[in-house]
C-alpha positions in Angstrom: 129.4 93.0 106.5 130.9 89.7 105.2 131.1 88.4 108.7 127.5 89.1 109.4 126.4 87.4 106.2 128.5 84.3 107.1 126.9 84.2 110.6 123.4 84.4 109.1 124.2 81.6 106.6 125.6 79.4 109.4 122.5 79.9 111.6 120.2 79.0 108.6 122.3 75.9 107.8 122.2 74.9 111.5 118.4 75.2 111.6 118.1 73.1 108.4 120.4 70.4 109.8 118.2 70.2 113.0 115.1 70.0 110.9 116.5 67.3 108.7 117.6 65.3 111.7 114.1 65.5 113.2 112.5 64.4 110.0 115.0 61.6 109.6 114.3 60.3 113.1 110.6 60.4 112.5 110.9 58.5 109.2 113.1 55.8 110.8 110.6 55.4 113.6 107.7 55.0 111.1 109.7 52.3 109.3 110.2 50.5 112.5 106.5 50.6 113.3 107.0 52.5 116.6 103.8 54.0 118.1 105.5 56.9 119.9 106.7 58.5 116.7 104.3 61.5 116.8 104.7 62.0 120.5 108.4 62.2 120.2 108.2 64.5 117.2 105.9 66.8 119.1 108.1 66.8 122.2 111.2 67.7 120.1 109.3 70.5 118.2 107.9 72.0 121.5 111.4 72.1 122.9 112.8 73.7 119.8 110.0 76.3 120.1 111.3 77.3 123.6 114.9 77.3 122.4 113.8 79.6 119.5 111.9 81.9 121.9 114.8 82.2 124.3 117.4 82.8 121.6 115.1 85.2 119.8 114.5 87.3 122.9 118.3 87.3 123.6 119.0 88.4 120.0 116.2 91.1 120.2 117.4 92.8 123.4 121.1 92.5 122.3 120.3 94.2 119.0 118.3 96.9 120.7 121.3 97.6 123.0 123.8 97.4 120.1 121.9 99.5 117.6 120.3 101.9 120.1 122.5 104.9 119.1 121.6 104.4 115.5 117.9 103.9 116.2 117.5 107.2 118.2 115.9 109.8 116.0 117.4 113.2 115.8 114.9 115.6 114.1 116.3 119.1 113.5 113.0 120.9 113.4 110.2 121.5 115.9 107.5 119.5 114.1 110.0 116.9 113.3 110.3 116.3 117.1 106.5 115.9 117.2 106.6 113.3 114.5 109.5 111.4 116.2 107.7 111.5 119.5 104.6 109.9 117.9 106.7 107.3 116.2 108.4 106.4 119.4 105.2 106.1 121.4 103.7 103.9 118.6 106.8 101.7 118.6 106.6 101.5 122.4 103.0 100.2 122.4 103.4 97.9 119.4 106.6 96.6 121.0 104.8 95.6 124.2 102.1 93.9 122.1 104.8 92.1 120.1 106.5 90.7 123.2 103.3 89.4 124.8 102.0 87.8 121.6 105.3 86.2 120.7 106.0 84.9 124.2 102.5 83.6 124.4 102.7 81.9 121.0 105.9 79.9 121.6 105.0 79.2 125.3 101.6 77.7 124.4 103.3 75.6 121.7 105.5 74.1 124.4 103.1 74.0 127.3 100.2 72.4 125.4 102.1 70.0 123.2 100.4 66.7 122.3 100.9 64.1 125.0 99.4 60.7 125.5 96.0 60.8 127.1 95.5 64.6 126.8 92.3 65.9 125.3 91.8 69.3 123.8 89.7 71.6 126.0 86.7 73.1 124.3 86.8 76.8 125.4 84.2 78.6 123.3 84.3 82.1 124.9 85.4 84.3 127.8 83.5 87.6 127.9 85.8 89.2 130.4 88.9 88.3 128.4 87.4 89.4 125.1 86.4 92.7 126.8 89.9 93.5 128.0 91.7 92.6 124.7 89.2 94.8 122.9 89.0 97.8 125.3 92.8 98.2 126.0 93.9 98.3 122.3 90.9 100.6 121.5 92.0 103.0 124.2 95.7 103.0 123.1 94.8 103.3 119.4 92.3 106.1 120.1 95.0 108.0 122.1 97.5 107.6 119.2 95.0 108.7 116.6 93.9 111.8 118.6 97.5 112.9 119.2 98.3 112.3 115.5 95.4 114.4 114.4 96.3 117.2 116.8 99.9 117.3 115.5 98.7 117.0 111.9 96.5 120.1 112.2 99.4 121.9 113.7 101.7 120.9 110.9 99.3 121.7 108.1 97.7 124.8 109.8 98.6 128.4 109.0 102.2 129.3 109.3 103.3 131.9 111.9 103.1 135.5 110.8 106.8 136.1 111.1 107.7 133.1 108.8 110.3 133.4 106.1 109.0 132.5 102.7 111.0 130.5 100.1 109.7 129.4 96.8 111.0 126.1 95.5 110.3 124.8 92.1 111.1 121.3 90.9 112.0 120.4 87.3 113.8 117.5 85.7 116.3 117.2 87.4 117.0 120.0 89.9 115.5 122.4 92.4 115.1 126.2 91.7 114.9 128.5 94.6 113.5 132.1 94.9 113.7 134.5 97.7 112.0 137.9 98.2 114.3 140.9 97.9 114.4 144.0 100.1 110.7 144.6 99.7 110.0 141.3 101.5 107.5 140.1 98.8 108.0 137.4 96.2 106.8 138.5 92.9 104.3 136.8 90.6 105.1 134.2 88.0 103.3 132.5 85.2 104.1 129.4 83.2 103.8 131.4 79.9 106.9 133.4 80.8 109.1 130.3 81.2 112.1 130.3 78.9 115.6 128.9 79.1 116.8 131.9 81.0 113.7 132.5 83.1 113.2 129.0 84.5 110.3 129.7 86.8 108.5 132.1 84.6 108.9 135.2 86.7 106.5 138.0 85.7 108.8 141.1 85.6 105.7 143.3 85.0 105.2 142.9 88.7 107.4 145.4 90.5 107.8 143.0 93.5 109.6 140.5 91.3 112.4 142.9 90.2 114.5 142.4 93.4 113.8 138.7 93.9 117.0 136.6 93.9 117.5 132.9 93.0 120.4 131.3 94.9 121.9 127.8 94.2 121.4 126.7 97.8 118.7 127.3 100.4 119.7 129.4 103.5 117.4 129.3 106.6 117.6 131.0 110.0 117.7 128.7 113.0 114.6 128.8 115.2 112.7 130.9 112.7 109.6 129.5 110.9 109.9 129.1 107.2 107.1 128.5 104.7 108.0 126.6 101.5 105.8 127.5 98.5 106.3 124.4 96.4 105.8 124.2 92.6 106.7 121.9 89.7 107.5 122.8 86.1 107.1 119.5 84.3 106.1 116.3 86.3 105.2 115.5 89.9 108.2 115.9 92.2 108.4 115.7 96.0 110.3 118.0 98.4 111.8 115.6 100.9 114.1 116.9 103.7 114.3 114.0 106.2 116.2 115.8 108.9 113.3 118.3 109.2 110.6 115.6 108.5 109.5 117.6 105.5 107.7 115.7 102.7 105.3 117.4 100.2 104.5 116.8 96.6 105.4 119.4 94.0 102.5 119.3 91.5 102.4 121.1 88.1 99.8 123.9 88.0 99.3 123.8 91.8 101.2 125.6 94.6 101.5 123.3 97.6 102.9 124.5 101.0 104.8 123.2 104.0 106.1 125.2 107.0 108.6 124.1 109.6 111.1 125.6 112.1 114.7 124.4 111.9 116.3 124.1 115.4 119.9 123.0 114.7 122.4 124.9 112.6 124.5 123.2 110.0 127.6 123.9 112.1 126.0 122.4 115.2 124.9 119.3 113.3 128.5 118.8 112.0 129.7 118.7 115.6 126.8 116.3 116.6 127.4 113.9 113.8 131.2 114.2 113.8 131.0 114.8 110.1 132.8 118.0 109.0 131.1 117.8 105.5 127.6 117.3 106.8 124.9 119.2 104.9 121.1 119.2 105.0 119.9 117.7 101.7 116.7 118.4 99.7 115.8 115.1 97.9 113.1 114.3 95.4 111.0 111.7 97.1 108.9 111.0 94.0 110.3 109.0 91.1 110.4 111.6 88.4 112.5 110.2 85.5 115.9 108.8 84.6 117.8 111.5 86.4 115.7 111.3 89.6 118.7 109.9 91.6 120.7 113.1 91.1 117.9 115.6 91.9 119.0 117.1 95.2 119.7 120.5 96.8 121.6 121.9 99.8 120.3 123.7 102.8 122.4 125.8 105.2 120.9 126.6 108.6 122.6 129.5 110.2 122.1 132.4 112.6 120.1 135.5 111.7 123.3 137.5 111.5 124.9 135.0 109.1 121.8 134.9 107.0 121.6 138.7 106.7 125.3 138.8 105.5 124.6 136.1 102.9 121.4 137.7 101.7 123.2 141.1 101.3 125.6 139.4 98.8 122.8 138.1 96.6 122.1 140.0 93.3 118.5 140.3 92.1 117.8 137.7 89.4 116.5 140.3 87.0 119.7 142.3 87.2 121.9 139.2 87.0 120.3 137.2 84.3 117.6 139.2 82.5 118.3 142.9 82.3 120.2 143.9 79.2 120.2 140.4 77.8 118.3 138.5 75.1 116.0 137.2 77.8 114.7 140.7 78.4 113.7 141.0 74.8 112.1 137.5 74.9 110.1 138.5 78.0 108.9 141.8 76.3 107.8 139.8 73.3 106.0 137.2 75.4 104.4 139.9 77.5 103.1 141.7 74.4 101.6 138.5 73.0 99.9 137.7 76.3 98.5 141.2 76.5 97.1 140.9 72.9 95.7 137.5 73.7 93.9 138.8 76.8 92.5 141.8 74.9 91.3 139.5 72.1 89.6 137.3 74.6 88.0 140.2 76.4 86.7 141.6 73.1 85.2 138.2 72.0 83.5 137.9 75.4 82.1 141.4 75.1 80.6 140.6 71.6 
């Protein structure tokens, strides 16, 4: 890192020295009353333009070769591969445009430099040229937009019927997860039931909620679609899982959704990256307060057999943290108050 900084500083200082020498030469020529001052200055600048172009192209292609491995995108989900493909095609076309425009810019500065006796050519229009530089970009951009819309409708469309469902709720400053139990249905929840022990406000009057479990890390099955039901308890958060190209806001009072299909297990990714401690991370991609930097969760992608073994070890949240505790009494009291409030509201509307 230090060497890189020193090299950059040296290049900048060298450029400044060249610039100062050129300006000094021009000032000296002006003091001498020489008429060729501007011509010489333009000649020097045009040559420097070509030097900059050549060195810049060399640096560009060298950096592409040197950093290519780091630049290659490795999405670990199906729709992540779609997004990476769109990104690569966009970069390909914009890269071509960049090369042509930059080469043309510096070449013209050298080719058409000011020389004695040369007059500028008045070139008001060229219909054929204007047609081509309008039609070609329009075709390319239209193709990219159409592909992008097609993929967007796929990503935001209905999830497959066999999708696993995971509820994820953000609060300052951690993620709370909830899975369906043996009945395969995630029970209802309401914000009125939120207490210190019942962090997501699970409604235990709903029989489907009695066997739901709340693990500390998310487990997913490789090559199986998963639907995230995303909620927030306090402020706006954002579920960000960059390996899967997942990014969706968690908004208080609204359940947002995002579905994806992981394609690489955690064990396989550890081999690919050469990092034995690799984990998929859930980050909060929305600045949500002073503890935002530490708001993260862990995802384990595994086979169906491994997932089933893990799920079998999970105890229902009701049995683990609510049943037979003070929280059960709190829930009963809250439930009774809500029932009375609903009855009073119904009676007032009736009258």
